[in-house]
C-alpha positions in Angstrom: 138.6 52.7 56.3 142.2 51.4 57.4 144.0 49.7 54.2 147.0 48.3 55.9 147.2 44.6 56.3 148.0 42.7 59.2 151.1 41.3 59.0 151.3 37.5 59.4 154.6 36.4 61.8 156.1 33.0 61.7 155.3 32.3 65.1 151.8 33.4 63.8 151.9 30.8 60.6 152.6 28.2 63.5 149.5 29.0 65.6 147.4 28.5 62.2 149.2 25.3 61.9 147.3 24.1 65.4 143.8 23.0 64.1 145.3 21.2 61.2 147.1 19.0 63.9 144.7 18.4 65.7 143.1 16.6 62.9 146.1 14.6 62.3 146.4 13.5 66.0 142.7 12.1 65.6 143.7 10.6 62.0 146.5 8.6 63.6 144.2 7.3 66.7 141.1 6.6 64.7 142.7 5.7 60.9 146.2 5.4 61.4 146.2 7.5 58.0 148.3 10.4 59.5 151.1 10.6 57.4 148.8 11.0 54.0 147.9 14.2 55.8 151.0 15.1 57.4 152.6 15.1 53.6 149.7 16.9 51.7 149.9 20.2 54.4 153.6 19.5 54.1 153.5 20.1 50.1 150.9 23.2 50.4 152.9 25.1 52.5 155.9 24.5 50.6 154.1 25.0 47.0 152.6 28.2 48.6 155.7 29.2 49.9 157.5 28.8 46.2 154.5 30.4 44.4 155.0 33.6 46.4 158.4 33.8 46.1 157.5 33.3 42.1 155.3 36.0 41.7 157.1 38.5 43.5 159.4 38.4 40.7 156.6 37.8 38.1 154.9 41.0 39.5 158.0 42.9 39.2 159.2 42.0 36.0 155.4 43.3 34.5 156.6 41.1 30.9 153.7 40.4 28.4 156.2 36.9 27.5 156.6 35.9 31.0 152.7 36.2 31.8 151.8 34.5 28.9 154.4 31.6 29.5 152.4 31.0 33.2 149.2 31.2 31.7 149.9 28.5 29.2 151.7 26.5 32.1 148.4 27.2 33.9 146.1 26.2 31.3 148.4 22.9 30.7 148.0 22.0 34.0 144.3 22.0 34.1 143.7 20.4 30.8 145.8 17.6 32.3 145.0 16.9 35.8 141.1 17.4 34.7 141.3 14.2 32.9 142.8 12.5 36.3 139.1 10.8 37.5 138.5 9.1 34.1 139.3 5.6 34.6 140.8 4.5 30.7 142.3 7.9 29.3 142.9 8.3 25.8 145.0 11.2 23.9 142.0 12.5 22.5 140.8 13.3 26.2 143.5 15.5 26.9 143.5 17.3 23.6 139.7 17.9 24.2 140.4 18.9 27.7 143.0 21.9 26.2 140.5 23.1 23.3 138.0 23.5 26.5 140.1 25.0 29.0 141.2 27.4 26.2 138.2 28.7 24.6 135.9 28.6 27.6 138.6 29.6 30.3 140.7 32.0 28.0 137.7 33.8 26.5 136.2 34.0 29.9 139.5 35.7 31.3 139.9 37.6 28.3 136.7 39.1 28.6 137.1 40.1 32.2 140.7 41.4 32.2 139.7 43.7 29.1 136.3 44.3 28.8 135.0 43.9 32.7 138.3 45.6 34.3 140.2 47.1 31.2 143.6 46.3 32.2 145.9 48.9 31.0 148.3 47.1 30.2 146.3 44.0 29.4 149.2 41.6 31.1 148.8 43.8 34.2 150.1 40.1 36.7 148.9 41.5 39.6 145.3 41.2 38.1 145.6 38.7 35.4 147.4 35.9 37.4 144.8 35.2 39.8 142.0 35.8 38.0 143.6 33.3 35.6 143.9 30.8 38.6 140.4 31.1 39.6 139.4 30.8 36.1 141.4 28.0 35.3 140.9 25.9 38.3 136.8 26.2 37.3 137.4 25.0 33.9 139.5 22.0 35.7 137.4 21.1 38.2 134.3 21.0 35.5 135.6 18.8 32.9 136.9 16.6 35.7 133.2 16.4 36.8 131.6 16.6 33.4 134.3 13.6 31.9 133.8 11.1 34.6 130.0 11.4 34.9 129.8 11.2 31.2 132.1 7.5 30.9 129.9 6.4 33.5 126.6 7.6 31.7 127.9 5.9 28.6 128.5 3.0 29.9 124.9 2.8 31.1 124.3 2.5 27.4 122.7 6.1 27.7 122.7 8.1 24.6 125.2 10.3 23.7 122.2 13.2 23.9 121.7 11.9 27.3 124.9 11.2 28.6 125.8 14.7 27.8 123.5 16.3 29.6 123.3 14.5 32.2 127.0 15.2 33.1 126.6 18.9 32.3 124.1 19.4 34.8 126.8 17.4 37.4 129.5 19.2 36.5 127.9 22.6 37.5 126.8 21.4 40.9 129.8 22.7 42.8 129.3 25.8 41.2 125.7 26.2 41.2 125.6 25.6 44.9 128.4 28.6 45.6 126.1 30.8 43.9 123.4 29.8 46.2 125.9 30.0 49.3 127.8 32.8 48.5 126.7 35.7 51.3 124.6 33.2 53.4 126.8 30.7 54.1 130.0 31.5 53.2 132.6 34.7 51.9 134.8 33.6 49.3 138.5 33.6 49.5 138.7 36.8 47.4 136.5 38.6 48.8 137.5 37.5 52.5 140.7 38.8 51.4 140.1 42.0 50.0 137.9 42.9 53.3 141.1 42.0 55.6 143.2 43.7 53.1 140.8 47.2 54.0 139.2 47.2 51.0 135.7 48.8 51.4 133.1 45.3 51.8 130.7 47.4 48.9 133.7 47.1 46.7 134.6 43.9 47.5 131.5 42.3 47.2 131.4 44.1 43.4 134.3 41.8 42.6 133.0 39.0 44.1 130.4 39.1 42.0 132.7 39.5 39.1 134.2 36.3 40.1 131.2 34.3 40.5 130.0 35.0 37.1 133.0 34.1 35.4 133.5 31.0 37.6 130.3 30.0 36.4 130.6 31.0 33.1 134.2 29.5 32.3 133.0 26.3 34.3 129.7 25.7 32.5 131.0 26.5 29.0 134.5 24.7 29.0 132.5 21.6 30.7 129.7 22.0 27.4 132.9 22.3 24.8 134.6 18.8 26.3 131.3 17.4 26.0 130.7 18.4 22.7 133.9 17.0 21.5 134.0 14.1 23.4 130.4 13.9 21.3 131.3 13.9 18.6 134.5 11.5 19.0 132.2 8.6 19.4 129.4 9.9 16.9 128.4 7.1 15.0 129.0 4.0 17.7 126.1 1.3 17.0 125.9 1.9 21.2 126.1 5.6 21.4 123.0 6.8 19.0 121.4 10.0 19.4 
């Protein structure tokens, strides 16, 4: 199989924006909200180009301390963003989210990098950083859904155990749908990228199995840890009994 990667020219990159530009025009004509779409597209372009440049230097350095610093920033950002949907935020929520991302996401990354892939050295950036990004993003999204739903259920005066169960189920809906749809409705980004890079589809499928398992696991564990810590924080409240 040809392993060469098809180069993307500047002109080709411009062509890729044509479908997005069509949507922007429709937004301007229908909703007058096209500027927000332009802002989002511009920010996406700048962020990805900057990340690409930064990762070139990180990959070349292969320094364990640099990788640890990058992972720490990713975890902190995921923890901070995960509480965004909650209306009444407290320091305890951010603390619980940080612990949940660290344990649920960090342990999953450790298992995948050391037991599944057996990376040598353990901080091999070409693998660790992309995997960490997917794992922490899954944890972040699951915590967001769990936190928002848990607070909403508590407002309905249900017991903490009931609120926790409902919130956990809600947090896993996107990943459960992804498990059911993968290979039938969609080819996920990592698998598509590997195939476009010339990797055997069967090898790409095995990597995608790893990715789906690690994302489902990290999402569920992070949400469960966050909800457990949140449940303990409100234990004993008169209207929140088990």
